[in-house]
All heavy atoms as an XYZ file, in Angstrom:
883
protein
N      45.805     21.413     38.887
C      44.982     20.204     38.826
C      43.516     20.530     38.957
O      42.695     19.760     38.566
C      45.414     19.236     39.870
C      46.754     18.653     39.517
S      47.319     17.274     40.434
C      46.236     15.966     40.200
N      43.202     21.673     39.477
C      41.786     22.006     39.659
C      41.125     22.544     38.390
O      39.962     22.705     38.319
C      41.613     23.047     40.780
C      41.887     22.495     42.126
N      41.223     21.439     42.643
C      42.787     22.848     43.072
C      41.660     21.169     43.831
N      42.637     22.014     44.131
N      41.921     22.726     37.329
C      41.379     23.193     36.059
C      40.585     22.107     35.348
O      39.667     22.395     34.630
C      42.525     23.634     35.130
C      43.190     24.923     35.656
O      42.617     25.568     36.515
O      44.288     25.252     35.131
N      40.934     20.876     35.569
C      40.239     19.763     34.918
C      39.048     19.400     35.782
O      39.124     19.294     36.990
C      41.139     18.562     34.798
C      42.288     18.782     33.837
C      43.149     17.495     33.717
O      42.780     16.473     34.246
N      44.230     17.620     33.036
N      37.840     19.183     35.082
C      36.670     18.731     35.884
C      36.984     17.373     36.471
O      37.711     16.570     35.927
C      35.554     18.644     34.836
C      36.127     18.970     33.527
C      37.565     19.296     33.694
N      36.429     17.155     37.620
C      36.682     15.838     38.227
C      35.898     14.739     37.512
O      34.927     14.992     36.808
C      36.374     15.869     39.745
C      34.900     16.073     40.054
O      34.120     16.245     39.116
O      34.579     15.991     41.246
N      36.323     13.568     37.672
C      35.777     12.387     36.975
C      34.272     12.232     37.281
O      33.472     11.901     36.373
C      36.512     11.148     37.342
C      36.031      9.921     36.677
C      37.203      9.041     36.323
N      36.765      7.741     35.803
C      36.411      7.532     34.578
N      36.449      8.460     33.672
N      36.034      6.309     34.164
N      33.870     12.448     38.485
C      32.423     12.303     38.854
C      31.567     13.317     38.094
O      30.502     12.939     37.597
C      32.269     12.470     40.371
C      30.879     12.256     40.883
C      30.345     10.862     40.538
C      30.832     12.478     42.389
N      32.024     14.554     37.948
C      31.236     15.566     37.220
C      31.130     15.127     35.727
O      30.060     15.309     35.134
C      31.907     16.894     37.341
N      32.221     14.592     35.199
C      32.157     14.152     33.825
C      31.155     12.999     33.621
O      30.400     12.939     32.652
C      33.567     13.706     33.334
C      34.532     14.844     33.217
C      35.945     14.352     32.879
O      36.298     13.196     33.091
N      36.739     15.261     32.318
N      31.167     12.092     34.549
C      30.241     10.933     34.496
C      28.803     11.384     34.642
O      27.889     10.873     33.964
C      30.619      9.877     35.519
C      31.963      9.142     35.226
C      32.289      8.269     36.437
C      31.814      8.329     33.973
N      28.566     12.366     35.519
C      27.192     12.892     35.690
C      26.738     13.590     34.391
O      25.568     13.445     33.996
C      27.114     13.893     36.840
C      27.438     13.249     38.152
C      26.195     13.116     38.986
N      26.552     12.637     40.305
C      26.083     11.515     40.833
N      25.223     10.800     40.149
N      26.480     11.123     42.013
N      27.619     14.303     33.744
C      27.275     14.943     32.470
C      26.961     13.878     31.403
O      25.951     13.966     30.692
C      28.466     15.831     31.983
C      28.250     16.383     30.606
C      27.360     17.440     30.379
C      28.901     15.819     29.518
C      27.194     17.940     29.113
C      28.712     16.308     28.231
C      27.820     17.346     28.025
N      27.781     12.870     31.299
C      27.542     11.783     30.390
C      26.184     11.122     30.655
O      25.438     10.789     29.735
C      28.682     10.738     30.485
C      28.508      9.472     29.609
C      28.483      9.889     28.105
C      29.681      8.512     29.895
N      25.858     10.950     31.910
C      24.571     10.356     32.250
C      23.430     11.209     31.774
O      22.435     10.689     31.204
C      24.519     10.158     33.793
C      23.190      9.585     34.274
C      23.119      9.489     35.795
O      23.599     10.438     36.480
O      22.589      8.495     36.271
N      23.502     12.529     31.923
C      22.435     13.423     31.450
C      22.308     13.347     29.944
O      21.180     13.308     29.385
C      22.721     14.865     31.901
C      22.481     15.109     33.371
C      22.495     16.586     33.747
N      23.686     17.269     33.349
C      24.849     17.329     34.061
N      24.905     16.716     35.216
N      25.876     17.998     33.597
N      23.399     13.334     29.221
C      23.364     13.207     27.750
C      22.731     11.905     27.356
O      21.856     11.860     26.475
C      24.798     13.354     27.176
C      24.835     13.025     25.700
C      25.311     14.803     27.394
N      23.150     10.827     27.957
C      22.597      9.539     27.624
C      21.114      9.411     27.963
O      20.319      8.816     27.231
C      23.385      8.397     28.253
C      24.768      8.240     27.666
C      25.589      7.181     28.414
O      25.402      6.934     29.608
N      26.492      6.580     27.669
N      20.689     10.042     29.080
C      19.275     10.044     29.438
C      18.449     10.819     28.416
O      17.383     10.377     28.030
C      19.075     10.620     30.838
C      17.657     10.561     31.321
C      17.183      9.118     31.503
O      17.828      8.281     32.110
N      16.034      8.797     30.926
N      18.946     11.951     27.963
C      18.284     12.709     26.909
C      18.179     11.888     25.657
O      17.125     11.882     24.970
C      19.046     14.010     26.663
N      19.248     11.209     25.279
C      19.175     10.319     24.098
C      18.168      9.218     24.257
O      17.381      8.923     23.337
C      20.577      9.693     23.806
C      21.556     10.727     23.257
O      21.160     11.794     22.800
O      22.770     10.382     23.279
N      18.137      8.622     25.446
C      17.172      7.534     25.695
C      15.734      8.051     25.616
O      14.844      7.423     25.056
C      17.486      6.881     27.040
C      16.583      5.728     27.460
C      16.654      4.591     26.442
C      16.981      5.247     28.859
N      15.516      9.243     26.225
C      14.149      9.804     26.198
C      13.713     10.097     24.756
O      12.561      9.814     24.377
C      14.103     11.109     27.020
C      14.288     10.898     28.499
O      14.104      9.757     28.944
O      14.623     11.883     29.215
N      14.630     10.643     23.948
C      14.309     10.928     22.545
C      14.016      9.638     21.799
O      13.040      9.551     21.054
C      15.448     11.669     21.890
C      15.186     12.047     20.438
C      16.281     12.835     19.803
N      17.535     12.060     19.828
C      18.702     12.492     20.349
N      18.771     13.695     20.876
N      19.743     11.746     20.349
N      14.839      8.607     22.034
C      14.578      7.337     21.359
C      13.253      6.737     21.759
O      12.498      6.201     20.909
C      15.721      6.323     21.727
O      16.978      6.884     21.292
C      15.498      4.987     21.061
N      12.873      6.851     23.022
C      11.580      6.334     23.485
C      10.433      7.098     22.827
O       9.380      6.540     22.496
C      11.495      6.376     24.983
C      12.343      5.318     25.606
C      12.298      5.340     27.128
N      13.002      4.170     27.666
C      13.515      4.132     28.882
N      13.381      5.150     29.717
N      14.182      3.063     29.281
N      10.595      8.420     22.614
C       9.537      9.198     21.890
C       9.435      8.726     20.441
O       8.354      8.609     19.915
C       9.874     10.677     21.974
C       9.633     11.342     23.327
C       9.668     12.849     23.241
N      10.935     13.380     22.728
C      12.011     13.640     23.426
N      12.043     13.441     24.723
N      13.119     14.103     22.834
N      10.582      8.452     19.797
C      10.542      7.938     18.441
C       9.840      6.578     18.373
O       9.058      6.332     17.445
C      11.974      7.785     17.888
C      12.673      9.099     17.604
C      12.134     10.339     17.509
C      14.082      9.201     17.411
N      13.129     11.244     17.255
C      14.356     10.586     17.166
C      15.142      8.311     17.383
C      15.601     11.050     16.922
C      16.419      8.796     17.138
C      16.624     10.175     16.886
N      10.106      5.719     19.328
C       9.447      4.402     19.373
C       7.951      4.579     19.561
O       7.162      3.921     18.855
C      10.050      3.546     20.508
C      11.511      3.125     20.119
C       9.184      2.324     20.786
C      12.275      2.469     21.278
N       7.531      5.444     20.461
C       6.084      5.637     20.698
C       5.428      6.187     19.457
O       4.312      5.783     19.080
C       5.896      6.612     21.887
N       6.071      7.113     18.764
C       5.504      7.685     17.548
C       5.385      6.601     16.435
O       4.376      6.522     15.731
C       6.313      8.854     17.038
N       6.395      5.745     16.318
C       6.374      4.696     15.331
C       5.286      3.673     15.672
O       4.623      3.130     14.785
C       7.735      4.049     15.205
C       7.803      3.037     14.088
C       7.520      3.615     12.729
O       7.824      4.799     12.465
O       6.967      2.878     11.857
N       5.102      3.380     16.928
C       4.047      2.425     17.347
C       2.683      2.968     16.979
O       1.822      2.234     16.483
C       4.123      2.145     18.830
C       5.262      1.262     19.233
C       5.478      1.115     20.742
O       4.977      1.967     21.515
O       6.145      0.133     21.118
N       2.480      4.277     17.150
C       1.211      4.896     16.742
C       1.005      4.811     15.233
O      -0.095      4.489     14.775
C       1.149      6.364     17.193
C       0.760      6.616     18.636
C       0.905      8.114     18.931
C      -0.621      6.170     18.876
N       2.029      5.112     14.481
C       1.889      5.026     12.999
C       1.587      3.576     12.583
O       0.751      3.348     11.714
C       3.238      5.476     12.301
C       3.366      6.997     12.240
C       4.525      7.404     11.347
N       5.796      7.093     11.940
C       6.475      7.894     12.776
N       5.913      9.027     13.163
N       7.623      7.552     13.257
N       2.210      2.654     13.202
C       1.956      1.236     12.896
C       0.509      0.814     13.205
O      -0.159      0.163     12.441
C       2.965      0.311     13.608
C       2.802     -1.143     13.210
C       3.876     -2.007     13.878
O       4.780     -1.480     14.528
N       3.770     -3.265     13.719
N       0.058      1.271     14.347
C      -1.359      1.005     14.758
C      -2.329      1.636     13.736
O      -3.327      1.017     13.362
C      -1.654      1.498     16.134
C      -0.961      0.721     17.231
C      -1.103      1.388     18.613
O      -1.742      2.464     18.725
N      -0.483      0.784     19.597
N      -2.067      2.853     13.319
C      -2.914      3.520     12.331
C      -2.911      2.779     10.986
O      -3.947      2.623     10.375
C      -2.454      4.969     12.162
C      -2.738      5.841     13.302
C      -2.091      7.207     13.230
O      -1.420      7.492     12.226
O      -2.256      7.999     14.199
N      -1.730      2.305     10.546
C      -1.656      1.528      9.319
C      -2.458      0.259      9.448
O      -3.220     -0.105      8.526
C      -0.206      1.179      8.989
C       0.578      2.202      8.242
C       1.874      1.644      7.695
N       2.754      1.152      8.712
C       3.626      1.884      9.419
N       3.739      3.154      9.201
N       4.405      1.332     10.343
N      -2.338     -0.439     10.568
C      -3.081     -1.675     10.763
C      -4.572     -1.439     10.795
O      -5.367     -2.223     10.217
C      -2.622     -2.368     12.067
C      -1.225     -2.935     11.949
C      -0.670     -3.394     13.274
O      -1.329     -3.253     14.317
O       0.499     -3.902     13.287
N      -4.999     -0.353     11.444
C      -6.450      0.000     11.436
C      -6.945      0.289     10.041
O      -8.019     -0.144      9.648
C      -6.717      1.195     12.378
C      -6.958      0.792     13.815
C      -7.557      1.959     14.597
N      -6.789      3.184     14.560
C      -5.852      3.519     15.394
N      -5.483      2.691     16.355
N      -5.198      4.662     15.274
N      -6.144      1.038      9.279
C      -6.527      1.332      7.906
C      -6.624      0.109      7.056
O      -7.556     -0.028      6.253
N      -5.683     -0.806      7.197
C      -5.716     -2.062      6.413
C      -6.935     -2.910      6.801
O      -7.575     -3.535      5.941
C      -4.440     -2.833      6.587
C      -3.253     -2.182      5.903
C      -1.934     -2.888      6.203
O      -1.942     -4.000      6.758
O      -0.883     -2.278      5.905
N      -7.280     -2.899      8.112
C      -8.402     -3.699      8.538
C      -9.703     -3.140      8.012
O     -10.694     -3.893      7.760
C      -8.449     -3.762     10.060
N      -9.793     -1.847      7.818
C     -11.012     -1.183      7.361
C     -11.111     -1.146      5.811
O     -12.173     -0.786      5.290
C     -11.088      0.240      7.881
C     -11.289      0.280      9.361
C     -11.313      1.714      9.877
N     -11.544      1.722     11.286
C     -11.291      2.802     12.045
N     -10.883      3.914     11.507
N     -11.477      2.742     13.356
N     -10.025     -1.476      5.144
C     -10.031     -1.427      3.686
C     -10.995     -2.485      3.123
O     -10.970     -3.601      3.568
C      -8.649     -1.685      3.152
C      -8.551     -1.649      1.616
C      -7.145     -1.852      1.145
N      -6.320     -0.735      1.610
C      -5.018     -0.806      1.907
N      -4.406     -1.966      1.790
N      -4.367      0.229      2.322
N     -11.852     -2.084      2.208
C     -12.760     -3.088      1.630
C     -11.968     -4.129      0.876
O     -10.878     -3.867      0.369
C     -13.664     -2.252      0.697
C     -12.903     -1.020      0.432
C     -12.006     -0.777      1.603
N     -12.506     -5.342      0.722
C     -11.807     -6.370     -0.017
C     -11.641     -5.983     -1.510
O     -12.479     -5.276     -2.059
C     -12.652     -7.604      0.136
C     -14.020     -7.113      0.463
C     -13.801     -5.799      1.181
N     -10.606     -6.508     -2.129
C     -10.395     -6.238     -3.559
C     -11.510     -6.897     -4.357
O     -11.937     -8.001     -3.998
C      -9.012     -6.789     -3.977
N     -11.950     -6.250     -5.407
C     -13.001     -6.861     -6.253
C     -12.412     -8.067     -6.971
O     -11.195     -8.180     -7.191
C     -13.364     -5.748     -7.242
C     -12.152     -4.887     -7.285
C     -11.513     -4.953     -5.911
N     -13.293     -9.006     -7.347
C     -12.835    -10.188     -8.081
C     -12.470     -9.854     -9.557
O     -11.548    -10.472    -10.082
C     -13.955    -11.231     -8.126
C     -14.197    -11.849     -6.744
O     -13.238    -11.826     -5.930
O     -15.310    -12.287     -6.482
N     -13.096     -8.846    -10.108
C     -12.849     -8.486    -11.508
C     -12.745     -7.001    -11.638
O     -13.420     -6.241    -10.936
C     -14.007     -9.008    -12.413
C     -14.256    -10.452    -12.139
C     -15.277    -10.974    -11.391
C     -13.436    -11.534    -12.530
N     -15.139    -12.330    -11.313
C     -14.025    -12.711    -12.008
C     -12.243    -11.647    -13.264
C     -13.493    -13.966    -12.183
C     -11.716    -12.892    -13.460
C     -12.320    -14.038    -12.925
N     -11.896     -6.522    -12.548
C     -11.661     -5.098    -12.670
C     -11.540     -4.762    -14.140
O     -10.960     -5.517    -14.952
C     -10.303     -4.706    -11.966
C      -9.996     -3.257    -12.135
C     -10.362     -5.079    -10.518
N     -12.092     -3.600    -14.501
C     -11.936     -3.065    -15.846
C     -11.077     -1.808    -15.735
O     -11.330     -0.932    -14.908
C     -13.299     -2.726    -16.522
C     -14.082     -4.034    -16.699
C     -13.065     -2.003    -17.840
C     -15.384     -3.843    -17.366
N     -10.047     -1.772    -16.556
C      -9.093     -0.663    -16.573
C      -9.507      0.290    -17.694
O      -9.755     -0.141    -18.820
C      -7.696     -1.228    -16.851
C      -6.609     -0.317    -16.383
O      -6.895      0.714    -15.803
O      -5.408     -0.714    -16.562
N      -9.634      1.563    -17.342
C     -10.057      2.592    -18.327
C      -8.864      3.425    -18.755
O      -7.938      3.683    -17.970
C     -11.133      3.451    -17.726
C     -12.433      2.671    -17.539
C     -12.641      1.952    -16.383
C     -13.385      2.654    -18.535
C     -13.811      1.198    -16.219
C     -14.563      1.906    -18.385
C     -14.738      1.186    -17.226
O     -15.929      0.490    -17.093
N      -8.913      3.876    -19.991
C      -7.787      4.640    -20.543
C      -7.867      6.125    -20.244
O      -8.749      6.603    -19.557
N      -6.935      6.860    -20.825
C      -6.833      8.275    -20.647
C      -7.649      9.059    -21.699
O      -7.742     10.294    -21.603
C      -5.353      8.701    -20.809
C      -4.405      8.243    -19.728
C      -2.974      8.559    -20.089
C      -4.763      8.881    -18.412
N      -8.255      8.329    -22.639
C      -8.925      9.049    -23.712
C     -10.129      9.815    -23.209
O     -10.619      9.623    -22.106
C      -9.373      8.054    -24.793
C     -10.193      6.920    -24.256
O     -10.840      7.092    -23.226
N     -10.211      5.800    -24.956
N     -10.653     10.722    -24.012
C     -11.780     11.543    -23.600
C     -13.015     10.763    -23.304
O     -13.830     11.108    -22.436
C     -12.105     12.578    -24.704
C     -11.065     13.650    -24.822
C     -11.508     14.654    -25.839
N     -10.442     15.613    -26.010
C     -10.536     16.635    -26.805
N     -11.605     16.838    -27.521
N      -9.502     17.460    -26.930
N     -13.223      9.692    -24.058
C     -14.434      8.878    -23.881
C     -14.341      7.947    -22.672
O     -15.269      7.318    -22.303
C     -14.705      8.070    -25.148
C     -14.913      8.963    -26.342
O     -15.482     10.076    -26.167
O     -14.536      8.544    -27.479
N     -13.116      7.821    -22.136
C     -12.878      6.976    -20.971
C     -13.347      5.538    -21.248
O     -14.018      4.908    -20.470
C     -13.538      7.543    -19.727
C     -12.899      6.997    -18.486
O     -11.721      6.643    -18.476
N     -13.648      6.984    -17.407
N     -12.957      5.009    -22.435
C     -13.332      3.674    -22.834
C     -12.530      2.651    -22.095
O     -11.346      2.876    -21.764
C     -13.169      3.525    -24.346
C     -14.072      4.396    -25.206
C     -13.683      4.276    -26.665
C     -15.495      4.080    -24.979
N     -13.092      1.462    -21.878
C     -12.302      0.390    -21.227
C     -11.184     -0.131    -22.130
O     -11.394     -0.229    -23.350
C     -13.349     -0.677    -20.948
C     -14.499     -0.411    -21.866
C     -14.457      1.049    -22.181
N     -10.046     -0.346    -21.523
C      -8.908     -0.846    -22.322
C      -8.522     -2.241    -21.966
O      -7.889     -2.928    -22.783
C      -7.706      0.085    -22.232
C      -7.270      0.254    -20.768
C      -7.966      1.407    -22.874
C      -5.971      0.992    -20.617
N      -8.845     -2.739    -20.782
C      -8.471     -4.107    -20.396
C      -9.305     -4.605    -19.216
O      -9.770     -3.832    -18.390
C      -7.006     -4.188    -20.025
N      -9.470     -5.905    -19.197
C     -10.170     -6.588    -18.057
C      -9.075     -7.360    -17.284
O      -8.188     -7.950    -17.902
C     -11.242     -7.570    -18.568
C     -11.888     -8.302    -17.399
C     -12.281     -6.823    -19.415
N      -9.150     -7.287    -15.976
C      -8.181     -7.912    -15.106
C      -8.884     -8.722    -14.020
O     -10.067     -8.446    -13.711
C      -7.329     -6.872    -14.380
C      -6.555     -5.977    -15.276
N      -5.289     -6.273    -15.679
C      -6.880     -4.765    -15.831
C      -4.852     -5.252    -16.416
N      -5.795     -4.353    -16.519
N      -8.156     -9.634    -13.393
C      -8.623    -10.198    -12.133
C      -8.359     -9.152    -11.048
O      -7.538     -8.273    -11.214
C      -7.922    -11.512    -11.798
O      -6.545    -11.268    -11.669
C      -8.153    -12.587    -12.829
N      -9.043     -9.254     -9.941
C      -8.935     -8.219     -8.889
C      -7.555     -8.067     -8.272
O      -7.193     -6.976     -7.892
N      -6.791     -9.114     -8.228
C      -5.465     -9.027     -7.601
C      -4.340     -8.802     -8.567
O      -3.176     -8.975     -8.199
N      -4.617     -8.434     -9.792
C      -3.594     -8.288    -10.825
C      -2.626     -7.150    -10.475
O      -3.034     -6.070    -10.077
C      -4.236     -8.044    -12.196
S      -3.046     -7.919    -13.518
N      -1.364     -7.396    -10.709
C      -0.321     -6.393    -10.470
C      -0.233     -5.349    -11.596
O       0.451     -4.355    -11.439
C       1.055     -7.031    -10.333
C       1.151     -7.942     -9.117
O       0.456     -7.663     -8.123
O       1.916     -8.905     -9.145
N      -0.922     -5.605    -12.677
C      -0.776     -4.705    -13.848
C      -1.944     -3.667    -13.916
O      -2.064     -2.999    -14.910
C      -0.798     -5.562    -15.126
C       0.275     -6.598    -15.152
S       1.923     -5.979    -14.946
C       2.173     -5.195    -16.508
N      -2.721     -3.558    -12.877
C      -3.858     -2.598    -12.869
C      -3.358     -1.179    -13.019
O      -2.372     -0.808    -12.401
C      -4.629     -2.709    -11.586
C      -5.508     -3.961    -11.397
C      -6.138     -3.948    -10.033
C      -6.549     -4.009    -12.479
N      -4.088     -0.401    -13.791
C      -3.785      1.020    -13.903
C      -4.462      1.797    -12.820
O      -5.207      1.243    -11.981
N      -4.298      3.115    -12.829
C      -4.875      3.959    -11.794
C      -6.353      4.247    -12.069
O      -7.029      4.767    -11.204
C      -4.097      5.271    -11.692
C      -2.711      5.076    -11.181
C      -2.009      6.389    -11.006
C      -0.620      6.144    -10.478
N       0.090      7.366    -10.171
N      -6.826      3.928    -13.237
C      -8.203      4.245    -13.608
C      -9.044      2.956    -13.672
O      -9.861      2.794    -14.544
C      -8.229      4.990    -14.918
C      -7.703      6.383    -14.794
C      -7.458      7.037    -16.142
N      -6.848      8.312    -15.985
C      -5.555      8.517    -15.730
N      -4.747      7.522    -15.589
N      -5.108      9.741    -15.605
N      -8.803      2.065    -12.790
C      -9.484      0.764    -12.793
C     -10.705      0.820    -11.863
O     -10.668      1.515    -10.819
C      -8.551     -0.355    -12.361
N     -11.756      0.063    -12.235
C     -12.959      0.025    -11.397
C     -13.377     -1.450    -11.260
O     -13.368     -2.218    -12.229
C     -14.123      0.780    -12.055
C     -13.876      2.266    -12.085
C     -15.117      2.976    -12.621
N     -14.647      4.162    -13.344
C     -15.161      4.563    -14.457
N     -16.193      3.973    -15.024
N     -14.657      5.642    -15.058
N     -13.748     -1.805    -10.067
C     -14.235     -3.159     -9.786
C     -15.606     -3.388    -10.444
O     -16.467     -2.508    -10.498
N     -15.763     -4.623    -10.983
C     -17.030     -4.997    -11.608
C     -17.352     -6.449    -11.220
O     -16.504     -7.152    -10.711
C     -16.949     -4.900    -13.152
C     -16.742     -3.447    -13.608
C     -15.885     -5.764    -13.728
N     -18.607     -6.818    -11.466
C     -18.994     -8.202    -11.213
C     -18.578     -9.106    -12.405
O     -18.164     -8.613    -13.454
C     -20.452     -8.342    -10.921
C     -21.343     -7.840    -12.073
O     -20.994     -8.010    -13.213
O     -22.425     -7.294    -11.764
N     -18.676    -10.413    -12.227
C     -18.236    -11.362    -13.262
C     -19.023    -11.176    -14.563
O     -18.410    -11.276    -15.609
C     -18.379    -12.780    -12.706
N     -20.318    -10.912    -14.483
C     -21.108    -10.758    -15.709
C     -20.627     -9.503    -16.527
O     -20.558     -9.617    -17.740
C     -22.601    -10.597    -15.390
C     -23.191    -11.933    -14.923
O     -22.640    -13.021    -15.240
O     -24.195    -11.898    -14.203
N     -20.357     -8.452    -15.825
C     -19.891     -7.231    -16.517
C     -18.533     -7.480    -17.157
O     -18.265     -7.068    -18.292
C     -19.818     -6.067    -15.537
O     -21.113     -5.873    -14.946
C     -19.376     -4.816    -16.221
N     -17.664     -8.214    -16.410
C     -16.316     -8.518    -16.969
C     -16.452     -9.424    -18.218
O     -15.790     -9.193    -19.224
C     -15.464     -9.212    -15.911
N     -17.313    -10.447    -18.136
C     -17.540    -11.328    -19.332
C     -18.072    -10.546    -20.509
O     -17.588    -10.691    -21.616
C     -18.565    -12.428    -18.944
C     -17.955    -13.641    -18.391
C     -18.982    -14.813    -18.328
N     -18.602    -15.639    -17.209
C     -19.036    -15.537    -15.967
N     -19.932    -14.643    -15.653
N     -18.596    -16.340    -15.041
N     -19.059     -9.677    -20.244
C     -19.640     -8.902    -21.327
C     -18.575     -7.996    -21.960
O     -18.519     -7.902    -23.184
C     -20.762     -8.018    -20.727
C     -21.673     -7.389    -21.798
C     -22.894     -6.702    -21.249
N     -23.392     -7.255    -20.000
C     -23.388     -6.604    -18.827
N     -22.904     -5.409    -18.755
N     -23.855     -7.175    -17.745
N     -17.708     -7.377    -21.172
C     -16.667     -6.533    -21.712
C     -15.724     -7.368    -22.611
O     -15.323     -6.920    -23.697
C     -15.869     -5.863    -20.588
N     -15.363     -8.551    -22.173
C     -14.502     -9.418    -22.986
C     -15.170     -9.827    -24.300
O     -14.532     -9.787    -25.353
C     -14.106    -10.665    -22.173
C     -13.129    -10.421    -21.018
C     -13.038    -11.651    -20.154
C     -11.776     -9.967    -21.506
N     -16.444    -10.156    -24.203
C     -17.172    -10.570    -25.424
C     -17.292     -9.387    -26.397
O     -17.260     -9.569    -27.609
C     -18.561    -11.140    -25.036
C     -19.456    -11.295    -26.267
C     -18.404    -12.442    -24.303
N     -17.389     -8.175    -25.867
C     -17.526     -6.968    -26.684
C     -16.205     -6.507    -27.219
O     -16.117     -5.456    -27.863
C     -18.245     -5.885    -25.873
C     -19.744     -6.204    -25.611
C     -20.399     -5.186    -24.684
O     -19.732     -4.243    -24.194
O     -21.592     -5.382    -24.416
N     -15.084     -7.184    -26.901
C     -13.812     -6.849    -27.494
C     -12.815     -6.128    -26.620
O     -11.736     -5.785    -27.087
N     -13.145     -5.935    -25.343
C     -12.151     -5.337    -24.480
C     -11.050     -6.393    -24.243
O     -11.310     -7.562    -24.064
C     -12.787     -4.896    -23.123
C     -11.712     -4.370    -22.191
C     -13.888     -3.891    -23.355
N      -9.811     -5.944    -24.298
C      -8.658     -6.860    -24.176
C      -8.584     -7.490    -22.777
O      -8.791     -6.807    -21.769
C      -7.376     -6.060    -24.440
O      -7.456     -5.424    -25.680
C      -6.169     -6.941    -24.374
N      -8.266     -8.769    -22.782
C      -7.999     -9.452    -21.540
C      -6.532     -9.273    -21.173
O      -5.661     -9.331    -22.028
C      -8.290    -10.964    -21.671
N      -6.268     -8.975    -19.952
C      -4.875     -8.782    -19.496
C      -4.075    -10.065    -19.750
O      -4.528    -11.145    -19.388
C      -4.881     -8.436    -17.989
S      -3.231     -8.392    -17.245
N      -2.947     -9.920    -20.389
C      -2.098    -11.065    -20.668
C      -1.336    -11.549    -19.435
O      -0.778    -12.658    -19.424
N      -1.363    -10.786    -18.389
C      -0.691    -11.181    -17.161
C      -1.534    -12.051    -16.243
O      -1.120    -13.097    -15.822
C      -0.232     -9.927    -16.424
C       0.501    -10.132    -15.158
N       1.817    -10.598    -15.148
C       0.152    -10.008    -13.842
C       2.197    -10.693    -13.896
N       1.225    -10.367    -13.118
N      -2.791    -11.630    -16.014
C      -3.655    -12.333    -15.074
C      -4.666    -13.249    -15.773
O      -5.322    -14.072    -15.133
C      -4.362    -11.360    -14.130
S      -5.514    -10.223    -14.947
N      -4.849    -13.098    -17.077
C      -5.710    -13.957    -17.942
C      -7.161    -14.124    -17.358
O      -7.591    -15.236    -17.073
C      -5.068    -15.328    -18.113
C      -3.729    -15.329    -18.767
C      -3.661    -14.602    -20.073
N      -4.762    -15.015    -20.961
C      -4.713    -14.996    -22.246
N      -3.649    -14.572    -22.870
N      -5.714    -15.377    -22.970
N      -7.895    -13.040    -17.255
C      -9.291    -13.126    -16.774
C     -10.180    -13.895    -17.711
O     -11.164    -14.506    -17.298
C      -9.722    -11.655    -16.633
C      -8.924    -10.951    -17.661
C      -7.581    -11.641    -17.625
N      -9.827    -13.888    -19.025
C     -10.650    -14.616    -19.972
C     -10.670    -16.104    -19.688
O     -11.686    -16.805    -19.794
C     -10.178    -14.342    -21.426
C      -8.675    -14.531    -21.604
O      -7.960    -14.631    -20.594
O      -8.235    -14.545    -22.775
N      -9.530    -16.651    -19.241
C      -9.439    -18.056    -18.901
C     -10.262    -18.345    -17.651
O     -11.060    -19.300    -17.640
C      -7.964    -18.462    -18.651
O      -7.192    -18.154    -19.769
C      -7.847    -19.918    -18.288
N     -10.132    -17.528    -16.647
C     -10.890    -17.747    -15.416
C     -12.380    -17.534    -15.618
O     -13.179    -18.207    -14.926
C     -10.419    -16.783    -14.314
C      -8.994    -17.192    -13.801
C      -8.624    -16.475    -12.521
O      -9.512    -16.342    -11.648
O      -7.502    -16.054    -12.397
N     -12.791    -16.653    -16.495
C     -14.207    -16.422    -16.748
C     -14.795    -17.392    -17.809
O     -15.986    -17.376    -18.054
C     -14.423    -14.981    -17.164
C     -14.284    -13.907    -16.063
C     -14.176    -12.536    -16.679
C     -15.406    -14.023    -15.107
N     -13.942    -18.154    -18.422
C     -14.419    -19.092    -19.449
C     -14.760    -18.418    -20.769
O     -15.596    -18.944    -21.532
N     -14.162    -17.268    -21.034
C     -14.429    -16.531    -22.279
C     -13.155    -16.578    -23.109
O     -12.249    -15.790    -22.898
C     -14.825    -15.057    -22.009
C     -15.055    -14.331    -23.290
C     -16.027    -14.983    -21.094
N     -13.053    -17.521    -24.008
C     -11.870    -17.686    -24.828
C     -12.249    -17.475    -26.288
O     -13.352    -17.806    -26.735
C     -11.229    -19.101    -24.636
C     -10.804    -19.368    -23.205
C     -10.405    -20.801    -23.051
C      -9.709    -18.450    -22.791
N     -11.302    -16.967    -27.066
C     -11.541    -16.758    -28.504
C     -11.719    -18.082    -29.232
O     -11.173    -19.045    -28.950
C     -10.371    -15.973    -29.131
C     -10.323    -14.574    -28.626
O     -11.391    -14.054    -28.237
O      -9.210    -14.004    -28.597
């Protein structure tokens, strides 16, 4: 009967394992809280989205391909914020208005 560990020793071992698990979980929580705080700080420091955006193509001349509103979901990676006058001028000069966000309607520039 002495070959089997006694119940108290088993429970103490279980307690140590669970304490190690709890300590690890608390470290994960602390690390996640730090990441969340950093994300929130980054979002708070992010400049506001521009009201108007011109999307530029991949071509060598980097010509504008579309005008968008600032919050458009269809923006490409080569978009640059512009003021309303620049966006109007681009539309008048033939740059395509995004069919999704319709900046031509908002700017009052219709064909």
